[in-house]
N, C-alpha and C positions, 0 to 999 in steps of 0.2 A: 504494500500500500504506500503510495506516494514516492516510490523508488523505481529505478529501472524503467521498464516500458509500461508500468501500471499507471493508474490515474495520477494526475498532478493537479491538485486543487489548492485553494488557499489554506487548507488545514495543515497543521504541523504534524509530523510523525510523532507518535507517542513511544517510539523506540521499544516496541514490544508489549506495551501495556494493553492496548486494544488490538494490536495486530495478531495476537494469538487467536482471535476469533476467525481470522482469515485462514489460518492453518486448520482450525477445527472444521471450517466449512469445506476445505479441500478433502480432509479425511472423511467427513460425513458423506461427501459426494462419491468418493471412491468406494465407500462401503455400500451406498445406495445402488451403485452400478454393479456391485458384486465383484469388484476387482480383487485379484488374488492378494492374499495376505502372505507374509507379514508386511506391515506398512513401515517404511523407513523414511525419515525426513533428511533431506539434504538442504543445507543453507549456508550462506556466506555472510559474515558480518552481522548485520541486523537480522537477516534470515536465519543465521546459525543460532543466535541468542534466542530468537523467538521460537524456533523449532525446539530447542532444548527446554524452554519454559513450557510450551504446550505439551511436549512429550512427557514431562514430569507429571502432568495431570491426566493423561489419556493412556490407558493400558493397551489400547489398540496399536500404539506405536511401539515397535520392537527395538528400534535403534535410531540414532541420530549421527549423521556425519556432518560435523560442524567445522566450517573453515573460518578461522579468525573470529570466534564469538567474543562479545564483550562480557565482562563480569557483572557489571551493574550499569543500567542505562544512564544514570546521572553521571557516574564516573566517565562513561564513554563520551558524554557530551563535553567533557573537558579534554579527554585523551585524543580524540580524533582531530579536533581543530588544532591542538597543540602540535600534533604530528605534522599536519599539513603546513602549518606556519613555521615549523622547525624551531619551536621554543619549548622549554621544558615545563613551564607552568602556564596554564591558560584557564581563566575562570569560565565556568559553564555559562552559555548564553541564557540558560533557564534559571539562573540564580535569582533573577528579578521577580520571579513568580513562586512564592512558597508552595502554592497548591500544585503547580506543574512540577516543581522540584520533588515534592513528596511523591507524586505519581511516578516519576522516573526512578526515584530511590526504591520504590516497591518492585521494580523490575530487577530482581536480584537473582542471578542465575545459580550461584552456589546454593542459595536457600531453596530454590526451586528443585534442582536435581536431587537434593537430599530427601525428597519426598518419595523416591522409588528406589528399590533395591534390585530391580530386574531390567534396567534400561542399559542397553549397549551404547556406549558413547565413544566416538572416535573424533578427536580434535586435531586439525592441521592448522598450524599458525606459523608465521614467519619469525625468524630469530630477531628481527628488528621491527616487529609489528607494533602499531600504536597500542594494541591490546597485548601487553607483554607476556612472555612465557609464565611468569609468576601468576598472572590472572588465570591462565589456562590450567595451571596446576591447581589453583584454588577451586576451580569448577570441578575437576576430576576428583580432588581430595574430598569434596563435599558429597559426592555421589556415594550412596550406600551400596551400589552394585559391587560385586566382587571384582578384584583387580583384573581378573581374566576377561572381564567385559568392558574394560576401559583401555583406551590407547591414546597417546599423545605423540604427535610427530611435529617437531620444530624444524622447519626448513631453513638450513643455514643460508645466511646472506639475504633472505627474502624479507619483505615488509608487507604491510597490509594491502598494498596496491599491486605488487608484482608476484604474489604467492603462486600465480598460475605459471610463472616462468620456471618454477622448480620442477625438474623432470625426474627427481629421485636419484639415488645412487645405490651402491651395493648394500648400504646399511639402512637406507630410508626409502620407502616407496614414494612414488609421485602421487598427486591427487587422483590420477586415473585409476 
Protein backbone atom coordinates (compact mmCIF):
# COMPACT_ATOMS: atom_id res chain seq x y z
CA UNK A 1 0.00 0.00 0.00
CA UNK A 2 1.38 3.38 -1.08
CA UNK A 3 4.67 1.77 -2.28
CA UNK A 4 5.97 0.39 -5.55
CA UNK A 5 3.27 0.01 -8.20
CA UNK A 6 0.35 0.12 -5.76
CA UNK A 7 -1.92 3.07 -5.06
CA UNK A 8 -0.37 6.46 -4.37
CA UNK A 9 -2.73 8.73 -2.50
CA UNK A 10 -2.31 11.58 -0.07
CA UNK A 11 -2.32 9.08 2.81
CA UNK A 12 0.87 8.32 4.69
CA UNK A 13 2.05 4.77 5.02
CA UNK A 14 1.54 3.41 8.52
CA UNK A 15 4.68 1.26 8.14
CA UNK A 16 2.87 -1.98 8.87
CA UNK A 17 0.24 -0.85 11.36
CA UNK A 18 -2.67 -1.05 8.91
CA UNK A 19 -0.83 -2.71 6.03
CA UNK A 20 -1.12 -6.09 7.78
CA UNK A 21 -4.75 -6.12 6.63
CA UNK A 22 -3.54 -6.13 3.02
CA UNK A 23 -1.53 -9.26 3.78
CA UNK A 24 -4.54 -10.83 5.48
CA UNK A 25 -6.67 -10.05 2.43
CA UNK A 26 -4.16 -11.77 0.14
CA UNK A 27 -4.05 -14.87 2.37
CA UNK A 28 -7.85 -14.92 2.65
CA UNK A 29 -8.09 -14.67 -1.14
CA UNK A 30 -5.62 -17.53 -1.64
CA UNK A 31 -7.59 -19.66 0.78
CA UNK A 32 -10.94 -18.78 -0.85
CA UNK A 33 -9.54 -19.88 -4.22
CA UNK A 34 -8.31 -23.16 -2.73
CA UNK A 35 -4.69 -22.42 -3.55
CA UNK A 36 -2.25 -25.01 -2.29
CA UNK A 37 -0.81 -24.68 1.17
CA UNK A 38 1.49 -24.07 2.92
CA UNK A 39 1.37 -20.30 2.60
CA UNK A 40 4.69 -18.52 2.69
CA UNK A 41 5.20 -14.77 2.76
CA UNK A 42 8.00 -13.03 0.93
CA UNK A 43 8.60 -9.36 1.56
CA UNK A 44 11.30 -6.72 1.32
CA UNK A 45 11.79 -3.86 3.78
CA UNK A 46 8.29 -2.70 4.78
CA UNK A 47 6.85 -5.82 3.13
CA UNK A 48 9.21 -8.01 5.14
CA UNK A 49 8.32 -6.40 8.45
CA UNK A 50 4.61 -6.40 7.61
CA UNK A 51 4.78 -10.04 6.53
CA UNK A 52 6.50 -11.02 9.78
CA UNK A 53 3.96 -9.06 11.81
CA UNK A 54 0.94 -10.64 10.10
CA UNK A 55 2.44 -14.13 10.10
CA UNK A 56 2.86 -13.90 13.84
CA UNK A 57 -0.95 -13.64 14.07
CA UNK A 58 -2.00 -16.10 11.37
CA UNK A 59 -1.34 -19.81 11.75
CA UNK A 60 -2.11 -20.32 8.04
CA UNK A 61 1.33 -18.82 7.36
CA UNK A 62 4.03 -21.47 7.48
CA UNK A 63 7.09 -19.31 6.86
CA UNK A 64 8.37 -15.84 6.03
CA UNK A 65 11.31 -14.97 3.81
CA UNK A 66 12.08 -11.43 4.96
CA UNK A 67 14.61 -9.30 3.10
CA UNK A 68 15.84 -6.34 5.17
CA UNK A 69 12.93 -6.08 7.61
CA UNK A 70 12.92 -3.30 10.16
CA UNK A 71 12.80 -3.99 13.87
CA UNK A 72 10.35 -1.23 14.81
CA UNK A 73 8.45 1.17 12.55
CA UNK A 74 9.27 4.28 14.55
CA UNK A 75 12.95 3.38 14.67
CA UNK A 76 12.82 2.68 10.93
CA UNK A 77 11.44 6.17 10.35
CA UNK A 78 14.77 7.41 11.73
CA UNK A 79 17.11 4.77 10.27
CA UNK A 80 16.08 4.89 6.61
CA UNK A 81 16.32 8.68 6.14
CA UNK A 82 19.60 8.76 8.11
CA UNK A 83 20.99 6.13 5.77
CA UNK A 84 19.85 7.97 2.64
CA UNK A 85 21.29 11.25 3.90
CA UNK A 86 24.51 9.56 5.10
CA UNK A 87 24.22 10.90 8.63
CA UNK A 88 24.29 8.83 11.79
CA UNK A 89 21.44 10.46 13.70
CA UNK A 90 18.21 11.71 12.17
CA UNK A 91 15.01 12.59 14.01
CA UNK A 92 11.89 10.80 12.90
CA UNK A 93 9.66 12.98 10.73
CA UNK A 94 6.80 11.57 12.81
CA UNK A 95 8.09 12.85 16.14
CA UNK A 96 5.80 15.89 15.78
CA UNK A 97 2.70 13.73 16.20
CA UNK A 98 2.47 11.80 19.49
CA UNK A 99 -0.42 9.69 18.22
CA UNK A 100 1.32 8.74 14.99
CA UNK A 101 4.53 8.04 16.89
CA UNK A 102 2.66 5.75 19.29
CA UNK A 103 1.09 3.91 16.35
CA UNK A 104 4.50 3.37 14.73
CA UNK A 105 6.05 2.24 18.01
CA UNK A 106 3.33 -0.45 18.21
CA UNK A 107 4.74 -2.00 15.01
CA UNK A 108 7.39 -3.92 16.92
CA UNK A 109 8.55 -6.98 15.01
CA UNK A 110 10.45 -8.78 17.81
CA UNK A 111 7.39 -8.50 20.04
CA UNK A 112 5.20 -9.78 17.21
CA UNK A 113 7.28 -12.84 16.30
CA UNK A 114 7.47 -13.82 19.96
CA UNK A 115 3.82 -14.80 19.61
CA UNK A 116 4.52 -18.00 17.67
CA UNK A 117 6.76 -20.98 18.25
CA UNK A 118 6.15 -22.68 14.91
CA UNK A 119 6.98 -20.00 12.34
CA UNK A 120 9.90 -20.54 9.98
CA UNK A 121 11.79 -17.28 9.49
CA UNK A 122 14.58 -16.63 7.02
CA UNK A 123 16.05 -13.13 7.03
CA UNK A 124 18.41 -11.79 4.38
CA UNK A 125 19.96 -8.39 5.05
CA UNK A 126 22.95 -6.40 3.93
CA UNK A 127 26.06 -6.01 6.03
CA UNK A 128 25.70 -2.22 5.60
CA UNK A 129 21.90 -2.15 5.71
CA UNK A 130 20.14 0.82 7.31
CA UNK A 131 18.39 -1.85 9.39
CA UNK A 132 21.59 -3.31 10.86
CA UNK A 133 22.44 -6.95 11.56
CA UNK A 134 21.83 -6.34 15.28
CA UNK A 135 18.19 -5.53 14.50
CA UNK A 136 17.89 -8.74 12.46
CA UNK A 137 19.36 -10.75 15.34
CA UNK A 138 16.85 -9.12 17.71
CA UNK A 139 13.97 -10.28 15.50
CA UNK A 140 15.23 -13.86 15.33
CA UNK A 141 16.20 -13.97 19.00
CA UNK A 142 12.68 -12.92 19.99
CA UNK A 143 11.11 -15.71 17.97
CA UNK A 144 10.14 -18.71 20.10
CA UNK A 145 10.53 -21.03 17.12
CA UNK A 146 13.32 -23.60 17.44
CA UNK A 147 16.70 -22.51 16.08
CA UNK A 148 16.34 -25.07 13.31
CA UNK A 149 13.43 -23.00 11.95
CA UNK A 150 15.32 -19.68 11.89
CA UNK A 151 18.01 -18.48 9.54
CA UNK A 152 19.87 -15.23 9.07
CA UNK A 153 22.07 -14.41 6.09
CA UNK A 154 24.04 -11.18 6.17
CA UNK A 155 25.22 -10.33 2.66
CA UNK A 156 28.76 -8.94 2.81
CA UNK A 157 29.21 -5.48 1.32
CA UNK A 158 25.49 -5.03 0.60
CA UNK A 159 23.18 -2.31 1.83
CA UNK A 160 19.42 -1.83 1.92
CA UNK A 161 19.24 -0.79 -1.73
CA UNK A 162 21.67 -3.19 -3.43
CA UNK A 163 20.91 -6.44 -1.59
CA UNK A 164 19.78 -7.88 -4.95
CA UNK A 165 23.32 -7.56 -6.27
CA UNK A 166 24.40 -10.28 -3.85
CA UNK A 167 24.79 -13.50 -5.85
CA UNK A 168 25.92 -15.64 -2.95
CA UNK A 169 29.17 -17.45 -2.53
CA UNK A 170 30.40 -20.81 -1.31
CA UNK A 171 29.30 -20.10 2.26
CA UNK A 172 26.16 -17.97 1.74
CA UNK A 173 23.25 -18.50 -0.66
CA UNK A 174 21.87 -15.75 -2.86
CA UNK A 175 18.34 -14.46 -2.50
CA UNK A 176 17.35 -16.82 -5.31
